[in-house]
N, C-alpha and C positions, 0 to 999 in steps of 0.2 A: 217160165220166168216168174220170180218171186214178186208178188206185188207190193208197191211201196205202201207200208202201213199208214193208216190215217191216223191222225193226232188222237182221235177218240177211241182207237184200238189199243193204244199203248198205256201200260201201267203209269200213272202219274208219278213223276220223280223230279228231281232237282235238275231237269235238263229242258233246254228249249227245243222247239221242233226241228231247228237246223241241227242242233247237237244230237238230236236222236237220229236224223237222216245220216249224219256223219258216222256215228256208231254202227248203224246198220250197214254203210258201205265199207267201213275200214276195220272196225273191231268185231263185228259178227256179220261177215258177210255171207249171203245165202240163208240167213236165218229167216224162219217163217215168223208170222205175227206172234204166235204162241212162244216160240222160242224167244224171240226179242222181248216179249213181255216178261218171260222168267228171268232173262239176262238182267234187264233193267231193274226187276224187283230185287234180285240178288245184289246188285250194285248199291241200290238204295238201302236195303237192309244192312249191308256191311259196312256202308260208308266208304267204299273204295271207289276210286275215280277210273272209269274205263279209258278215258281220253289219255291217261298217263300210263296205261297198261298195267294198274295195280290188279285189275281184273279183266279177263278177256275170254272170248269164245273161240272154240276150235270146232271144226266139223270132223266127225270120225264115221267111218264105216261101221254100221251094227250088222253083223252078219245074220242076227236073229230076225231083224226087221227088213232086211236086204236093202237098206238105203242109209244115207248119211244121217246122223243125229248130232245135235249140238252138244258139246260138253263145255261147262264153265269152269275156268281154270284161275287160280290165284297164286301169285308169286309167294315164295316163302316170306318176303318181307311183309307182304300183304297180310299174311297170317299172323305175323308178330304185331302188326299195327292193330289189327282187330282184338288181339288178345289184350294188348296194352290198353286200348280203349275201354275194355270191359271195366277196369278199375280193380280187378281182382288178380290180375297176372302178377306173380312174384318170381319171375325168372325161370331158370331151368337147372336142371342137374345133368351133367354130361356136355357133349356126346361121348359115348364110350364105343369101342369096337372089339370085336373078338373074331378069332380064327376059327378053324375047325376044332381045335382044342376046347373052345368053350370059355377061354380065360379071357375076361373083359379088361381093356387097357384104355387109358385116357389120351394116348397118342399112338396113331398107326404108322409105323415105320417099314413094315414089310414091303417087299416089291410085289407080292401078290395081293389081290384085292381082299378086304376083310370079308368075313362069312356073313356078318350082321353088324348093325349099329343099333344103339338104343339111346334115347333121350327121355328124361323125365320133365314134364311141364308142371309148374308149381301154381297154385292158386291159394290165396290168402285165407280162403274159407275151407280149404281141404287139409286133413292131417297128413296125407301122404301124396308123393308125386303121382301123376298120371303117366304111366311109361308107354313110350312108342317103341317097338321093335320091329326093325326092317331087315330082311334078309336079302342079301345081294343078289342071290339067284332069283329072287321074286321079282326084283325091280330093275336090274341092269338092263339097259336098253340095247336093241340090236338092229343093224341095219338090214336091208332087204336080203343081203347076201348071207346074214346070220353071224357075222362079226360084231363085237361090241363097239359101240359107237365111241367116238373120240373122247368125248367128256367122261364117259363111264371107264374108259380104259386108263386115262391119265390122272383123273381125279376121282377114283372110285370111293375114297373115304369121305370126301366131301358130298358127293351126290347121295350116298346111302344114309349120310347123317341127316340130310335134308329131308328124306323121306320119313326118317324116324321122327325127326322133329314135328313135321306136319301131321303124323299119326298122334303124337302126344298132344299137341295143341288142340286137335279135334276132340280128343277124349276129354280134355280138360274144359273146352268151351263148346260143348255141342250145339247150344242154341245159336251162338254167333257164327259158328262154322259149318252148320248143317248143310249137306250137299256141296260143298266145295272141297275142291282137291287141287294140288299144285301139278304142274306139267310133268315134273319128274315122278310123280305117282302114276300119271294116266297114260304117258307115252308108251310105256312098255306093253300097254294092251294091244297096241297096234290095230289090226283088222278084225281081232277076235271081239265076239259078242261082249258087251259090257255088262253082263250079268252080275259081276262082282261089285258093281256100283250101283248107288241109289238111281232109280229111273222111275219115270213117271207111268207106272203100270196102271192100267185100268182099275185094278182092284183098289188102289189108294186114292182114287179120284173121288171126291164127294160133290155131288150136284147140289148146287144151290136152289132151294124150293123156290124162293122169289126174292126180288131185290127190294125187300121191305124189312122193317124192323124185325118182325116175327120170323121172317126167312133167314136173316142173318144170325138171329138167336139161335135157331134150329141148327144152321151150318156150324156155328161155334161149338154148340153142345156135341153134335155128331162127330166132329174132328177131334176135340179134347178127349171123349170117351174112347175113340179109336186109338188114339196115341197112348193112352193110359193102359188099355187092354192089350195092345201089341207090344208095349215096352220100348218103342223106338219111334223117334219124331221124324228123322231124316226123310223117308221116303214119303211120308203123308204131307210133310211141308213143302217138299219138292214138287209132288204131283198137284198140289193145290194152290201154288205160288201165284198164279194169275188171279184166282178169286181172292186170295189174301190181300193182294195188292188192291184190288177194288174195294174190299171191306174197309182197308185203312183209309180209303178216300171218303167213302160214303158214311161210315159209323167209326170214326177213329177211337172213340172212347171203348167201344166194345171190342175192336181189334187189339187196343192195348190191354185190356182185361184178360183176352184169350191168349195173347203171347206170354203175359206174366204168368198165368196159369200153366201153360205147357212148359215154360222155363223152370217153374216151381217143382213140377212133376218130375222133370228131367234130372234137376239137381238132386231131388230125393233119391232117385233111382241109383245115381253115382255115388251118394254118400253112404248107402247101405252096405 
Protein backbone atom coordinates (compact mmCIF):
# COMPACT_ATOMS: atom_id res chain seq x y z
CA UNK A 1 0.00 0.00 0.00
CA UNK A 2 1.33 3.45 -0.97
CA UNK A 3 1.86 5.55 2.16
CA UNK A 4 0.07 8.88 2.34
CA UNK A 5 2.74 11.54 1.68
CA UNK A 6 3.44 13.93 4.51
CA UNK A 7 3.15 17.63 3.81
CA UNK A 8 6.91 18.02 4.28
CA UNK A 9 7.59 15.33 1.65
CA UNK A 10 5.82 17.15 -1.15
CA UNK A 11 7.30 19.85 -3.36
CA UNK A 12 5.73 23.14 -2.23
CA UNK A 13 3.19 24.31 -4.79
CA UNK A 14 0.02 26.37 -4.93
CA UNK A 15 -1.98 23.55 -3.37
CA UNK A 16 -3.37 22.99 0.09
CA UNK A 17 -2.75 19.74 1.96
CA UNK A 18 -6.32 18.69 1.16
CA UNK A 19 -5.83 19.41 -2.55
CA UNK A 20 -2.58 17.42 -2.61
CA UNK A 21 -4.37 14.47 -1.04
CA UNK A 22 -7.19 14.83 -3.59
CA UNK A 23 -4.66 14.88 -6.43
CA UNK A 24 -2.97 11.77 -5.01
CA UNK A 25 -6.29 9.90 -4.87
CA UNK A 26 -7.84 10.99 -8.17
CA UNK A 27 -5.31 12.50 -10.59
CA UNK A 28 -2.21 10.49 -9.64
CA UNK A 29 -3.55 7.31 -8.02
CA UNK A 30 -0.88 4.89 -6.84
CA UNK A 31 1.92 7.45 -7.24
CA UNK A 32 4.87 7.13 -4.89
CA UNK A 33 6.09 10.17 -2.96
CA UNK A 34 8.83 10.81 -5.54
CA UNK A 35 6.39 10.47 -8.42
CA UNK A 36 3.92 12.83 -6.76
CA UNK A 37 6.77 15.28 -6.12
CA UNK A 38 7.62 15.18 -9.83
CA UNK A 39 3.99 15.59 -10.87
CA UNK A 40 3.42 18.60 -8.59
CA UNK A 41 6.69 20.14 -9.75
CA UNK A 42 5.63 19.85 -13.39
CA UNK A 43 2.17 21.26 -12.59
CA UNK A 44 3.76 24.25 -10.84
CA UNK A 45 6.42 24.75 -13.53
CA UNK A 46 3.90 24.69 -16.38
CA UNK A 47 1.14 26.57 -14.56
CA UNK A 48 -1.40 23.88 -15.46
CA UNK A 49 -4.19 22.85 -13.12
CA UNK A 50 -4.33 19.10 -12.42
CA UNK A 51 -7.75 19.44 -10.79
CA UNK A 52 -9.22 20.50 -14.14
CA UNK A 53 -7.30 17.77 -16.03
CA UNK A 54 -5.02 20.18 -17.89
CA UNK A 55 -2.23 17.92 -16.68
CA UNK A 56 -2.63 14.40 -15.32
CA UNK A 57 -0.69 11.27 -14.39
CA UNK A 58 -1.05 7.80 -15.87
CA UNK A 59 0.51 4.56 -14.65
CA UNK A 60 2.09 2.47 -17.42
CA UNK A 61 3.85 -0.86 -17.34
CA UNK A 62 7.59 -0.52 -17.88
CA UNK A 63 8.89 -3.83 -19.16
CA UNK A 64 12.52 -2.84 -18.54
CA UNK A 65 11.87 -2.16 -14.84
CA UNK A 66 9.17 -4.86 -14.57
CA UNK A 67 6.82 -2.53 -12.75
CA UNK A 68 4.43 0.33 -13.36
CA UNK A 69 5.90 3.80 -13.64
CA UNK A 70 4.16 7.13 -13.73
CA UNK A 71 3.86 9.10 -16.97
CA UNK A 72 2.85 12.77 -16.94
CA UNK A 73 0.50 13.76 -19.73
CA UNK A 74 -0.84 17.10 -20.91
CA UNK A 75 -3.74 17.77 -23.26
CA UNK A 76 -2.96 19.49 -26.57
CA UNK A 77 -4.89 22.50 -25.28
CA UNK A 78 -2.52 22.53 -22.32
CA UNK A 79 0.44 22.60 -24.73
CA UNK A 80 -1.09 25.58 -26.55
CA UNK A 81 -1.75 27.39 -23.28
CA UNK A 82 1.85 26.92 -22.13
CA UNK A 83 3.15 28.19 -25.47
CA UNK A 84 0.87 31.22 -25.37
CA UNK A 85 1.94 32.12 -21.82
CA UNK A 86 5.57 32.24 -22.94
CA UNK A 87 4.85 35.49 -24.76
CA UNK A 88 6.80 34.25 -27.78
CA UNK A 89 4.18 32.04 -29.43
CA UNK A 90 3.32 33.39 -32.90
CA UNK A 91 0.86 30.76 -34.13
CA UNK A 92 1.30 27.81 -36.42
CA UNK A 93 1.75 26.73 -40.02
CA UNK A 94 -0.46 23.86 -41.05
CA UNK A 95 -1.44 21.18 -40.30
CA UNK A 96 -0.61 19.44 -43.55
CA UNK A 97 -1.09 15.78 -44.44
CA UNK A 98 0.50 13.51 -47.01
CA UNK A 99 -0.19 10.06 -48.40
CA UNK A 100 2.27 7.44 -49.52
CA UNK A 101 3.06 9.66 -52.53
CA UNK A 102 4.68 12.24 -50.25
CA UNK A 103 2.60 15.15 -51.60
CA UNK A 104 1.49 17.48 -48.82
CA UNK A 105 -2.10 18.79 -48.66
CA UNK A 106 -3.87 21.23 -46.37
CA UNK A 107 -7.08 19.14 -46.29
CA UNK A 108 -7.27 15.35 -46.02
CA UNK A 109 -10.26 13.93 -47.92
CA UNK A 110 -9.18 10.36 -48.64
CA UNK A 111 -10.94 7.49 -46.92
CA UNK A 112 -7.62 5.87 -46.07
CA UNK A 113 -5.65 7.45 -43.20
CA UNK A 114 -2.81 9.84 -44.08
CA UNK A 115 0.73 8.52 -44.01
CA UNK A 116 1.92 11.50 -41.98
CA UNK A 117 1.07 14.98 -40.74
CA UNK A 118 3.24 18.01 -40.12
CA UNK A 119 2.79 21.25 -38.19
CA UNK A 120 5.12 24.23 -37.90
CA UNK A 121 5.16 26.11 -34.57
CA UNK A 122 6.16 29.77 -34.83
CA UNK A 123 8.13 31.79 -32.27
CA UNK A 124 8.46 35.56 -32.48
CA UNK A 125 12.23 35.29 -31.92
CA UNK A 126 12.87 32.50 -34.44
CA UNK A 127 13.40 33.02 -38.17
CA UNK A 128 11.93 29.69 -39.26
CA UNK A 129 9.09 27.45 -38.00
CA UNK A 130 9.88 24.51 -35.75
CA UNK A 131 8.41 21.61 -37.69
CA UNK A 132 6.93 18.51 -36.13
CA UNK A 133 6.34 15.52 -38.42
CA UNK A 134 4.40 12.49 -37.18
CA UNK A 135 3.92 9.29 -39.14
CA UNK A 136 0.58 7.52 -38.78
CA UNK A 137 2.26 4.12 -38.56
CA UNK A 138 4.32 5.29 -35.57
CA UNK A 139 1.47 6.78 -33.55
CA UNK A 140 -1.80 5.01 -34.46
CA UNK A 141 -3.11 3.32 -31.33
CA UNK A 142 -4.32 -0.26 -31.33
CA UNK A 143 -6.51 -2.37 -29.09
CA UNK A 144 -5.27 -5.51 -27.35
CA UNK A 145 -6.64 -7.45 -30.32
CA UNK A 146 -4.40 -5.50 -32.69
CA UNK A 147 -7.08 -3.42 -34.40
CA UNK A 148 -6.95 0.37 -34.71
CA UNK A 149 -8.91 2.13 -31.98
CA UNK A 150 -12.16 3.92 -32.79
CA UNK A 151 -10.72 7.44 -32.53
CA UNK A 152 -7.76 6.63 -34.76
CA UNK A 153 -9.90 4.86 -37.35
CA UNK A 154 -12.63 7.52 -37.57
CA UNK A 155 -10.52 10.67 -37.04
CA UNK A 156 -7.10 9.63 -38.29
CA UNK A 157 -6.27 13.04 -39.76
CA UNK A 158 -7.14 14.90 -36.54
CA UNK A 159 -5.33 12.47 -34.25
CA UNK A 160 -2.05 12.40 -36.20
CA UNK A 161 -2.15 16.19 -36.61
CA UNK A 162 -2.32 16.58 -32.81
CA UNK A 163 0.80 14.43 -32.45
CA UNK A 164 2.62 16.55 -35.05
CA UNK A 165 1.52 19.73 -33.25
CA UNK A 166 2.78 18.45 -29.91
CA UNK A 167 6.16 17.61 -31.48
CA UNK A 168 6.39 21.07 -33.03
CA UNK A 169 5.46 22.91 -29.83
CA UNK A 170 7.98 20.91 -27.80
CA UNK A 171 10.71 21.82 -30.30
CA UNK A 172 9.74 25.49 -30.17
CA UNK A 173 9.39 25.67 -26.38
CA UNK A 174 11.75 23.07 -24.87
CA UNK A 175 12.14 24.85 -21.54
CA UNK A 176 8.40 25.13 -20.97
CA UNK A 177 7.47 21.67 -22.31
CA UNK A 178 10.47 19.58 -21.24
CA UNK A 179 9.40 16.08 -20.24
CA UNK A 180 5.73 16.63 -21.14
CA UNK A 181 3.78 14.54 -23.65
CA UNK A 182 0.19 14.27 -24.76
CA UNK A 183 -1.85 11.11 -24.33
CA UNK A 184 -1.99 10.70 -28.12
CA UNK A 185 1.81 10.48 -28.18
CA UNK A 186 2.21 8.11 -25.26
CA UNK A 187 -0.63 5.63 -25.46
CA UNK A 188 0.73 3.93 -28.56
CA UNK A 189 3.63 2.65 -26.43
CA UNK A 190 1.29 0.34 -24.55
CA UNK A 191 3.20 -2.14 -22.40
CA UNK A 192 6.49 -1.70 -24.21
CA UNK A 193 9.53 -0.22 -22.46
CA UNK A 194 9.47 3.57 -22.38
CA UNK A 195 13.03 3.84 -23.68
CA UNK A 196 12.06 6.40 -26.33
CA UNK A 197 10.90 8.89 -23.70
CA UNK A 198 12.91 10.84 -21.14
CA UNK A 199 13.10 8.96 -17.88
CA UNK A 200 14.72 9.42 -14.51
CA UNK A 201 17.71 7.25 -15.25
CA UNK A 202 20.34 7.05 -12.50
CA UNK A 203 23.01 8.51 -14.81
CA UNK A 204 21.09 11.80 -14.98
CA UNK A 205 20.50 12.15 -11.24
CA UNK A 206 22.76 14.64 -9.48
CA UNK A 207 23.18 14.27 -5.73
CA UNK A 208 22.90 17.41 -3.65
CA UNK A 209 26.14 17.74 -1.58
CA UNK A 210 24.37 19.55 1.26
CA UNK A 211 21.29 21.68 1.75
CA UNK A 212 23.39 24.78 2.24
CA UNK A 213 24.22 27.79 0.08
CA UNK A 214 27.49 26.20 -1.06
CA UNK A 215 25.76 22.87 -1.66
CA UNK A 216 23.08 24.46 -3.84
CA UNK A 217 25.73 26.41 -5.74
CA UNK A 218 27.66 23.20 -6.47
CA UNK A 219 24.46 21.42 -7.53
CA UNK A 220 23.53 24.28 -9.89
CA UNK A 221 26.99 24.40 -11.47
CA UNK A 222 27.07 20.62 -11.96
CA UNK A 223 23.60 20.52 -13.52
CA UNK A 224 24.25 23.44 -15.89
CA UNK A 225 27.58 21.98 -17.02
CA UNK A 226 26.02 18.55 -17.60
CA UNK A 227 23.21 20.02 -19.73
CA UNK A 228 25.63 22.09 -21.82
CA UNK A 229 27.96 19.14 -22.41
CA UNK A 230 25.14 16.70 -23.15
CA UNK A 231 23.31 19.10 -25.45
CA UNK A 232 19.88 18.26 -24.05
CA UNK A 233 18.01 19.42 -20.97
CA UNK A 234 14.93 17.16 -20.83
CA UNK A 235 16.39 14.07 -19.07
CA UNK A 236 18.44 16.16 -16.64
CA UNK A 237 15.48 18.35 -15.62
CA UNK A 238 13.21 15.34 -15.30
CA UNK A 239 15.63 13.28 -13.20
CA UNK A 240 16.34 16.20 -10.85
CA UNK A 241 12.82 17.64 -10.68
CA UNK A 242 12.32 16.97 -6.97
CA UNK A 243 15.66 18.57 -6.05
CA UNK A 244 14.88 21.57 -8.25
CA UNK A 245 11.59 21.97 -6.44
CA UNK A 246 13.38 22.13 -3.10
CA UNK A 247 15.90 24.53 -4.56
CA UNK A 248 13.13 26.87 -5.68
CA UNK A 249 11.82 26.95 -2.13
CA UNK A 250 15.10 27.30 -0.24
CA UNK A 251 17.15 29.49 -2.63
CA UNK A 252 14.65 31.01 -5.09
CA UNK A 253 17.06 33.59 -6.56
CA UNK A 254 19.69 30.93 -7.29
CA UNK A 255 16.99 28.67 -8.78
CA UNK A 256 15.76 31.49 -11.04
CA UNK A 257 19.33 32.21 -12.21
CA UNK A 258 19.93 28.53 -12.93
CA UNK A 259 16.73 28.10 -14.94
CA UNK A 260 17.46 31.28 -16.90
CA UNK A 261 20.97 30.00 -17.73
CA UNK A 262 19.57 26.65 -18.85
CA UNK A 263 16.96 28.36 -21.01
CA UNK A 264 19.57 30.65 -22.56
CA UNK A 265 21.77 27.67 -23.36
CA UNK A 266 18.86 25.73 -24.85
CA UNK A 267 17.69 28.68 -26.97
CA UNK A 268 21.21 29.17 -28.29
CA UNK A 269 21.39 25.55 -29.37
CA UNK A 270 18.06 25.81 -31.21
CA UNK A 271 18.94 29.01 -33.07
CA UNK A 272 22.23 27.69 -34.43
